[in-house]
GUDREN-115728 format. One line per field, with one value per residue: x, y negated, z of N, C-alpha, C, CB in turn; residue number from 1; residue in one letter. Coordinates in Angstrom, 3 decimals, decimal comma. Glycine has a CB too. Layout:
n.u	(X/...) $
n.v	(Y/...) $
n.w	(Z/...) $
ca.u	(X/...) $
ca.v	(Y/...) $
ca.w	(Z/...) $
c.u	(X/...) $
c.v	(Y/...) $
c.w	(Z/...) $
cb.u	(X/...) $
cb.v	(Y/...) $
cb.w	(Z/...) $
num	(NUM/...) $
residuo	(a/...) $
This chain:
n.u	(-19,417/-16,862/-16,150/-12,983/-11,394/-8,563/-7,351/-8,660/-7,458/-4,773/-4,784/-5,567/-3,278/-1,289/-2,128/-1,963/0,890/1,886/0,661/2,112/4,719/4,715/4,227/6,507/9,350/11,596/14,867/17,813/21,162/22,041/24,312/25,389/24,137/25,229/25,061/26,766/28,192/28,284/30,711/29,873/27,620/24,337/22,122/19,729/16,257/13,635/11,288/8,200/6,678/4,733/5,489/5,033/5,854/7,325/8,569/10,244/12,010/13,384/14,533/16,254/17,897/19,024/20,273/22,372/23,712/24,990/26,658/25,697/25,178/22,636/19,144/17,736/19,753/20,673/18,081/17,883/20,126/19,480/17,170/18,126/19,895/18,146) $
n.v	(-18,981/-16,720/-13,190/-12,218/-9,472/-8,924/-11,001/-10,575/-8,224/-8,673/-10,728/-8,927/-7,302/-9,069/-9,831/-7,490/-6,868/-9,062/-8,381/-5,947/-6,914/-8,498/-6,650/-5,339/-3,866/-5,487/-6,313/-4,506/-3,777/-0,581/0,746/-0,433/0,140/0,824/3,124/5,516/8,660/10,861/12,415/14,153/16,928/18,134/20,769/21,765/21,706/22,984/20,884/19,996/17,715/15,282/13,411/10,672/11,340/9,207/7,956/10,043/10,297/7,890/8,154/10,254/9,140/7,016/8,577/9,994/7,555/6,858/8,842/11,194/14,725/15,573/14,832/15,152/15,038/12,341/10,966/11,776/10,492/7,986/7,430/8,013/5,897/3,769) $
n.w	(-9,684/-10,299/-9,402/-8,378/-8,434/-8,340/-6,978/-4,264/-3,702/-3,620/-1,528/0,462/0,637/1,360/3,786/5,131/4,769/6,300/8,874/9,435/9,492/11,952/13,698/14,006/15,847/17,756/16,666/17,692/18,799/18,591/19,393/21,562/24,081/26,653/28,031/29,528/29,484/32,407/34,507/36,458/36,898/37,178/37,933/35,457/34,800/32,758/30,949/29,440/27,291/25,257/22,322/20,077/16,526/15,338/17,473/18,504/16,459/16,770/19,351/18,847/16,894/18,521/20,491/18,809/17,817/20,141/20,858/22,134/22,490/22,354/22,255/24,594/26,529/26,290/27,018/29,636/30,873/30,321/31,776/34,270/34,800/35,023) $
ca.u	(-17,895/-16,661/-15,280/-11,785/-10,892/-7,082/-7,137/-8,926/-6,463/-3,330/-4,915/-5,474/-1,737/-0,503/-2,533/-1,384/2,431/1,984/0,590/3,350/6,028/4,587/4,242/7,867/10,014/12,763/16,154/18,992/22,280/21,783/25,515/25,815/23,340/26,063/24,767/27,911/28,185/28,894/31,365/29,071/26,552/23,320/21,335/18,671/15,063/12,805/9,813/7,522/5,898/4,532/5,806/4,678/7,055/8,239/9,195/11,105/13,148/13,949/15,321/17,327/18,984/19,782/21,414/23,365/24,471/25,524/27,669/25,384/24,943/21,217/18,207/17,349/20,799/20,427/17,064/18,224/21,034/18,855/16,349/19,002/20,457/17,185) $
ca.v	(-18,504/-15,396/-12,499/-11,857/-8,291/-8,794/-11,980/-10,004/-7,040/-9,410/-11,105/-7,752/-6,820/-10,102/-9,734/-6,159/-7,052/-9,938/-7,737/-5,045/-7,672/-8,972/-5,413/-4,634/-3,907/-6,305/-5,575/-4,560/-2,855/0,607/1,378/-0,957/0,280/0,950/4,292/6,337/10,088/10,939/13,618/15,180/17,516/18,648/21,906/21,239/22,591/22,738/20,257/19,771/16,420/14,981/12,035/10,404/11,645/8,021/7,767/11,181/9,917/6,764/8,730/10,937/8,101/6,224/9,606/10,154/6,381/6,680/9,961/12,239/15,813/15,966/13,717/15,242/14,694/10,954/10,590/12,152/9,620/6,788/7,330/8,003/4,540/2,765) $
ca.w	(-9,158/-10,684/-8,588/-8,930/-7,725/-8,206/-5,925/-3,054/-3,354/-3,230/-0,144/1,604/0,718/2,101/5,200/5,718/5,291/7,505/10,159/9,717/9,966/13,171/14,659/13,970/17,068/17,863/16,306/18,707/18,405/19,285/19,793/22,794/25,181/27,905/28,880/29,423/30,159/33,693/34,716/37,448/36,382/38,005/37,445/34,824/34,611/31,370/31,161/28,264/27,074/23,866/21,932/18,608/15,709/15,112/18,776/18,515/15,494/17,256/20,463/18,005/16,372/19,795/20,960/17,890/17,759/21,408/21,076/22,800/21,638/22,271/22,585/26,009/27,254/26,135/27,780/31,004/31,278/30,183/32,864/35,611/34,920/35,190) $
c.u	(-18,006/-15,915/-14,118/-11,092/-9,351/-6,637/-7,389/-7,838/-5,059/-3,597/-4,952/-3,973/-0,881/-0,755/-1,959/0,189/2,523/1,766/1,633/4,655/5,974/4,480/5,588/8,528/11,299/14,074/17,019/19,977/22,213/23,123/25,923/24,857/24,097/25,623/25,857/27,528/28,842/29,832/30,694/27,896/25,673/22,481/20,148/17,485/14,351/11,525/9,482/6,559/5,813/5,085/5,234/6,111/7,976/9,150/10,523/12,361/13,998/14,905/16,508/18,376/19,785/20,772/22,519/24,360/25,381/26,530/27,084/24,910/23,423/20,401/17,782/18,632/20,899/19,325/17,304/19,054/20,374/18,040/17,079/19,407/19,491/17,096) $
c.v	(-17,039/-14,466/-12,091/-10,616/-8,355/-9,986/-11,182/-8,963/-7,535/-10,160/-10,071/-7,414/-7,840/-10,008/-8,454/-6,336/-8,109/-9,196/-6,632/-5,802/-8,258/-7,918/-4,728/-4,864/-4,805/-5,630/-5,644/-3,663/-1,584/1,351/0,675/-0,919/0,377/2,154/5,172/7,763/10,246/12,421/14,709/15,617/18,266/19,735/21,277/22,158/22,085/21,901/20,032/18,565/16,236/13,542/11,973/10,799/10,551/7,835/8,928/10,828/8,817/7,326/9,515/10,045/7,452/7,463/9,764/8,891/6,179/7,876/11,027/13,607/16,230/14,760/13,891/14,912/13,100/10,385/10,713/11,155/8,192/6,509/7,231/6,700/3,473/2,259) $
c.w	(-9,523/-9,466/-9,156/-8,021/-7,392/-6,923/-4,445/-2,687/-2,995/-1,915/0,796/1,701/1,544/3,488/5,833/6,067/6,233/8,943/10,628/10,248/11,435/14,261/14,756/15,294/16,838/17,379/17,493/18,459/19,288/19,813/21,212/23,957/26,686/28,733/28,625/30,077/31,379/33,701/35,451/36,724/37,434/37,286/36,755/34,643/33,237/31,708/29,750/28,206/25,576/23,556/20,300/17,800/15,398/16,277/18,870/17,702/16,135/18,480/19,770/17,506/17,379/20,396/20,190/17,866/19,079/21,732/21,981/21,850/21,276/22,706/24,123/26,941/27,335/27,136/29,256/31,670/31,223/31,375/34,134/35,838/34,877/36,649) $
cb.u	(-17,522/-15,801/-15,836/-10,889/-11,184/-6,291/-8,213/-10,277/-6,309/-2,760/-6,010/-6,391/-1,045/-0,796/-4,093/-1,576/3,477/0,901/-0,665/3,750/6,314/3,522/3,210/8,822/10,340/12,906/16,913/18,607/23,717/20,978/26,664/26,192/22,538/25,956/23,402/29,168/28,780/27,623/32,481/28,565/27,008/22,457/20,894/19,106/14,004/12,300/9,697/6,839/6,608/3,007/7,589/4,168/6,664/7,437/7,940/10,377/12,576/12,791/14,386/16,732/18,360/18,480/20,961/22,713/23,499/24,368/29,014/24,354/25,609/20,892/16,873/16,758/21,997/20,023/15,978/18,911/22,272/18,087/15,477/20,297/21,408/15,882) $
cb.v	(-18,736/-15,457/-11,488/-13,179/-7,047/-9,148/-13,308/-9,420/-6,022/-10,590/-11,837/-6,275/-6,697/-11,485/-9,747/-4,888/-7,404/-11,072/-7,168/-4,292/-8,921/-9,806/-4,327/-5,174/-2,441/-6,723/-6,191/-4,323/-3,577/1,500/1,217/-2,250/1,491/-0,353/4,974/5,620/11,077/10,882/13,351/14,511/18,364/17,521/22,913/20,769/22,490/24,249/18,769/20,932/15,112/15,103/11,719/8,643/12,189/6,707/8,006/12,433/9,392/5,689/9,720/11,604/6,979/5,573/10,919/10,410/5,208/6,573/9,412/11,735/16,910/17,241/13,748/16,740/15,354/10,718/11,293/13,435/9,770/6,759/8,397/8,902/4,294/3,278) $
cb.w	(-7,331/-12,029/-8,081/-9,014/-8,582/-9,885/-6,173/-3,087/-4,605/-4,466/0,047/1,191/-0,839/1,663/5,327/4,583/4,139/7,342/10,198/8,358/8,970/13,167/14,188/12,779/17,569/19,269/15,036/20,065/18,568/18,354/18,610/22,581/24,885/28,786/28,607/30,145/29,336/34,903/35,322/38,901/35,354/38,472/38,615/33,631/35,965/30,621/32,117/27,976/27,781/23,509/22,124/18,352/14,484/14,884/20,035/17,952/14,058/17,682/21,433/16,821/15,605/21,199/21,085/16,557/17,545/22,429/21,721/23,731/22,255/23,173/21,569/26,316/26,670/24,698/27,394/31,041/30,446/28,994/32,886/35,588/33,898/34,728) $
num	(1/2/3/4/5/6/7/8/9/10/11/12/13/14/15/16/17/18/19/20/21/22/23/24/25/26/27/28/29/30/31/32/33/34/35/36/37/38/39/40/41/42/43/44/45/46/47/48/49/50/51/52/53/54/55/56/57/58/59/60/61/62/63/64/65/66/67/68/69/70/71/72/73/74/75/76/77/78/79/80/81/82) $
residuo	(m/a/f/n/k/y/k/d/v/n/d/n/r/e/n/i/n/k/a/l/e/e/a/k/s/p/d/f/n/t/r/n/l/g/i/l/k/p/n/k/k/e/k/k/a/r/f/q/f/t/l/e/p/s/v/r/k/k/i/e/k/l/a/n/d/n/g/y/s/s/s/s/e/f/l/n/e/l/i/k/n/i) $
């Protein structure tokens, strides 16, 4: 039996692609989260925390898709509505 390096590479690629497909987040419509801006404002304080860059990008996209001027404003309303 001869070694076929191309077959092994293709098998690895298929396994990697399959694992990536299984790990994808479920699709959902980001425009219909139902998180509306309130008229009442509360004084805000600064807080610092860390996020993975991919999570930060998703938060920014959700904020923009839902009409928020900043991701912190979006997160604030999201957490208040939980």
